[in-house]
C-alpha positions in Angstrom: 114.9 126.6 -20.4 114.6 127.5 -16.7 115.3 124.8 -14.0 112.3 123.9 -11.8 112.5 125.5 -8.3 113.0 122.9 -5.5 110.8 123.1 -2.4 113.4 124.6 -0.1 114.5 127.3 -2.6 111.2 129.1 -2.3 112.0 130.5 1.2 115.8 130.8 0.8 117.0 134.3 -0.2 118.4 134.6 -3.7 121.9 135.6 -2.6 122.2 132.4 -0.6 120.7 130.2 -3.4 123.3 131.4 -5.8 126.4 129.1 -5.6 124.8 127.5 -2.5 127.0 124.4 -2.3 130.3 126.3 -2.1 128.9 128.7 0.4 127.7 125.8 2.6 131.1 124.2 2.4 132.7 127.5 3.5 130.5 127.7 6.5 131.3 124.2 7.6 135.0 124.9 7.2 134.6 128.1 9.3 132.8 126.2 12.1 135.5 123.5 12.2 138.2 126.1 12.4 136.3 127.9 15.2 136.0 124.7 17.2 139.6 123.9 16.7 140.7 127.4 17.8 138.4 127.3 20.8 139.7 123.9 21.7 143.2 125.1 21.5 142.4 128.1 23.6 140.4 126.0 26.2 143.5 124.9 28.0 143.6 122.1 30.5 143.8 123.3 34.1 143.6 121.9 37.6 140.8 123.2 39.8 140.0 122.6 43.5 136.3 121.9 44.2 135.4 122.4 47.9 132.6 121.1 50.0 132.4 117.7 48.4 130.2 115.5 50.7 131.7 112.3 52.1 129.4 109.4 53.3 130.5 106.2 54.9 128.7 102.9 54.6 129.5 100.8 57.7 129.1 97.1 58.3 126.4 95.9 60.7 128.9 95.3 63.4 129.9 99.0 63.5 128.1 102.2 64.2 129.0 105.9 64.8 129.2 106.7 68.5 126.8 109.6 67.9 123.2 108.7 67.2 123.3 111.3 64.4 126.1 110.5 61.8 128.6 113.3 61.5 128.8 115.3 58.3 132.1 115.1 56.4 133.3 117.2 53.5 136.6 117.3 51.5 138.3 119.2 48.7 138.6 117.4 45.4 141.3 118.5 42.9 140.2 117.8 39.3 142.0 118.4 36.0 140.2 119.1 32.7 139.2 121.8 30.2 138.9 125.2 31.7 135.4 125.8 30.4 134.3 122.6 32.2 136.1 122.6 35.5 135.3 126.3 36.2 131.6 125.4 36.4 132.0 122.5 38.8 130.7 122.7 42.4 130.8 120.4 45.4 127.3 119.2 44.7 128.4 117.8 41.3 130.4 115.1 43.1 129.7 112.5 45.7 131.9 110.2 47.7 130.4 107.0 49.2 133.0 105.0 51.0 132.2 101.4 52.0 134.1 100.7 55.2 135.0 97.1 56.3 136.5 96.3 59.6 139.7 95.2 57.8 140.1 98.6 56.2 140.1 100.4 59.6 143.4 101.4 61.3 142.7 102.9 64.7 139.4 104.3 63.2 141.1 106.0 60.2 139.6 105.5 56.8 141.4 106.6 53.6 139.6 108.1 50.6 141.0 107.4 47.1 140.4 109.3 43.9 138.6 106.2 42.6 136.0 106.7 45.4 134.9 110.0 43.9 132.0 110.0 41.5 131.1 112.9 39.2 127.3 113.1 39.2 127.1 115.7 36.4 126.8 114.2 33.0 129.4 115.4 30.4 127.9 115.4 26.9 130.9 116.6 24.9 134.6 116.0 25.5 136.4 114.1 28.2 135.3 114.2 31.8 137.6 115.9 34.3 140.0 113.6 36.1 140.2 113.5 39.9 143.9 114.1 40.8 143.9 114.5 44.6 141.7 114.7 47.7 142.3 116.8 50.8 141.9 115.7 53.4 142.2 112.1 52.1 141.8 110.4 55.4 139.2 110.7 58.2 139.1 109.5 61.7 135.8 107.9 62.6 134.4 107.7 66.1 133.0 104.2 65.8 131.5 101.8 68.2 131.3 98.1 67.8 128.0 96.2 68.2 128.1 93.5 70.8 125.7 91.1 72.4 125.5 90.7 76.2 123.5 87.8 77.6 121.8 87.1 81.0 121.1 90.7 82.0 118.7 90.6 84.9 115.3 92.4 84.7 114.4 94.9 87.4 110.6 95.3 88.0 109.7 98.9 88.5 107.2 99.2 91.3 106.8 100.8 94.8 105.5 98.7 97.7 104.5 101.8 99.5 101.7 102.3 97.0 99.8 99.3 98.3 96.5 100.1 100.1 96.8 100.0 103.8 96.8 96.4 105.2 97.9 94.8 101.9 101.3 93.2 101.5 103.2 92.1 98.4 104.6 88.7 99.2 106.5 88.1 96.0 106.5 88.6 92.2 106.6 85.5 90.0 108.4 85.6 86.7 108.5 82.9 84.0 111.7 80.9 84.3 112.9 81.7 80.8 112.2 85.4 81.1 114.1 86.4 84.2 117.1 87.5 82.1 117.3 89.2 78.7 120.0 89.3 76.0 120.9 92.8 74.7 122.5 93.8 71.4 123.8 97.3 70.8 126.8 99.6 70.9 129.5 98.5 73.3 129.6 101.9 75.0 126.1 101.2 76.2 125.8 97.5 76.4 129.1 96.6 78.1 128.2 98.6 81.2 124.6 97.4 81.6 123.8 95.9 84.9 120.0 95.5 84.5 117.0 96.3 82.2 114.2 98.2 83.8 110.5 97.5 83.2 107.7 100.0 82.7 106.1 101.3 85.9 103.7 98.8 87.6 101.1 100.7 89.7 100.1 99.0 93.0 97.8 101.7 94.4 94.7 99.6 93.6 96.2 96.1 94.1 93.9 94.3 96.5 94.3 90.8 95.3 96.7 88.6 93.2 97.0 89.7 89.6 99.1 89.0 86.5 100.3 91.8 84.2 102.3 91.9 81.0 104.9 94.7 81.3 107.1 96.2 78.6 110.9 96.4 79.0 112.6 99.8 78.5 115.4 99.9 76.0 118.3 102.0 77.3 118.9 103.5 73.8 117.3 103.6 70.4 120.1 101.5 68.9 119.7 98.7 71.4 117.6 95.7 70.7 116.4 93.1 73.3 115.8 89.3 72.8 112.2 90.0 74.0 110.5 93.2 75.0 107.5 92.2 77.2 107.3 89.9 80.3 104.2 88.6 82.2 104.6 89.1 86.0 102.3 87.6 88.7 102.0 89.8 91.8 101.0 87.8 95.0 99.1 90.1 97.4 98.5 89.1 101.0 98.1 90.6 104.5 95.3 91.4 106.9 92.7 94.0 106.1 90.7 95.6 109.0 86.9 95.3 108.9 84.0 95.6 111.4 80.8 93.7 111.3 77.8 94.9 113.4 74.7 93.2 114.6 76.3 89.9 115.4 74.0 88.0 117.9 75.5 87.0 121.2 75.1 83.3 121.9 74.5 81.6 125.3 76.4 78.5 126.4 73.9 77.0 128.9 74.7 75.0 131.9 73.3 71.5 131.2 72.5 71.0 134.8 70.4 74.1 135.3 69.4 75.0 131.8 65.9 73.6 132.0 65.1 75.5 135.3 66.1 79.0 134.3 65.5 81.3 131.4 68.1 83.6 130.1 68.1 87.0 128.3 71.0 89.0 127.0 71.2 92.8 126.9 72.3 93.9 124.3 71.5 90.9 122.2 74.0 91.8 119.4 77.5 93.3 119.3 80.0 94.7 116.8 83.1 92.7 116.0 86.3 94.2 114.7 88.5 91.8 112.8 91.4 91.4 110.2 90.9 89.1 107.3 93.3 88.1 104.5 93.7 90.7 101.8 93.1 88.0 99.2 89.7 87.1 100.8 88.3 90.5 101.4 84.5 90.4 101.8 84.4 86.6 102.4 83.8 86.9 106.2 80.2 87.5 107.3 78.4 87.3 110.7 77.4 83.7 110.2 81.0 82.7 110.7 81.4 84.8 113.9 80.4 83.5 117.3 80.4 85.9 120.2 79.1 84.0 123.3 78.6 84.2 127.1 78.9 81.2 129.5 76.0 80.8 131.9 77.7 78.4 134.3 77.5 79.7 137.9 75.1 82.5 137.1 72.4 83.2 139.7 69.0 84.7 139.4 69.0 88.4 138.5 71.2 90.5 136.4 74.8 89.7 135.9 77.4 91.5 133.8 79.4 89.0 131.8 82.4 89.2 129.5 81.8 88.4 125.9 84.0 85.7 124.5 84.3 84.9 120.8 85.6 82.6 118.1 85.5 82.5 114.3 85.1 79.5 111.9 87.8 80.8 109.6 91.3 80.2 111.1 92.9 82.9 109.0 90.7 85.7 110.5 91.9 87.5 113.6 89.3 89.2 115.9 90.9 92.4 117.2 88.0 93.7 119.3 84.3 93.5 120.3 81.9 96.3 121.3 80.5 96.1 123.8 82.9 93.6 125.4 80.5 93.0 128.3 76.8 92.3 128.3 74.1 91.9 130.9 72.6 88.4 131.4 69.1 88.3 133.0 68.5 85.0 134.7 64.9 84.1 135.7 63.8 81.0 137.5 61.1 79.1 135.8 58.0 78.4 138.0 57.8 74.6 138.6 53.9 74.8 139.0 53.6 76.3 135.6 55.9 73.6 134.3 53.7 70.9 135.7 50.5 72.4 134.3 52.1 72.8 131.0 53.3 69.3 131.2 49.8 67.9 132.1 48.2 70.0 129.4 50.5 68.5 126.9 49.7 65.0 128.0 45.9 65.6 127.5 
C-alpha cells in the first residue's frame, strides 16, 4: 500500500524526496563546517580608521574663541574580524567628549577609547574593540564667560544735526538705566569701556522729546541686562522769526494830548525777533508793542525813532523795519471844539 503524499512533497523533486532526512542533515553539517572554516580563516586584525569626527560639549562658562566651532578629527585603531573592520569608515564612529573645567589642563583635553562610539550596528559576531586614538589629546582655544557690571551707556547722536537756532541742553536717562551689565566671552567683555546705542536722529528735533533707543551688542555671544533705554532730549535755544504788520502805538503827552491830533506814517512795522525753540509759534503781534513818544513834538511832520517792548520776557527783539516813522502833529481848532462841546450839551 502506497503512503499518502504530504503537501510539501508535491513540489519537491523526487531525487530530493528520496532519503530526505539524511540529505537535510548532510546539508546542515556542511553549512556548519563552512562557517567554522570561514571563521577560522577570518582572522582578527587591527585597522586604522581615519577621519573620525570629534565634538566637544562645553559647560556654560566656556566657549570656543571662534564664533564657529573648529572641526576636529582623529584616527581610531580598532581590532576585530577582518571582514568587519575592513568595511569600517570614519562616519561609522563618533566621539562626543563632555568637557568640564576640572578636566582642562592648559586647554588640553584627552580622548579615551571609552569615548568612542560605534554607530554601525553589528548583527553577528563581536563588535570591534577600540585600541588606540591618534591624536588622543586636543588643545582647545577656549574663552571663559564673565559678567562685567556698571558699563556706561553712550548715546549715539550728533548735535550738529539740530536745525539752526536749536540747542540740545541735556539728555535725561532713568537712574537705573545709566549703566548696563554685560555677560560674554572675556576676550570681548573684559575690555569693554562703554555700550553704544542705536543712532538717534536730531535733524528734525524742534522741541523736547522722549525716545526709546536700542543698545548695540558688541558681539553675538554677548548678552545685556537690558537692551532698550528711554532717553529724554531737552531742546532749547532761540529761533529767528519776523512778524509783519505790527501797528505802531503812540505814547501821548498828557499835557497836550487833547489839543493835538497825531498820525503815524507808516502805521505798521515788521519786527524781527528770537523766541525759545520750545515755544516756536507762540509769539504773535498782540504781544509786541512798537511805540513812539509824542512828548516835545511840535506841529508838522517829525521823524521819530521807533521803540519797542514784548510781553514775553524770553523773547528777544533783534530788529525793526523801519526803525523810524514820521509823526504828523496837527493842532485841533479850539472853535470847533467849543461848537462840538455845545452841540453835545444840547
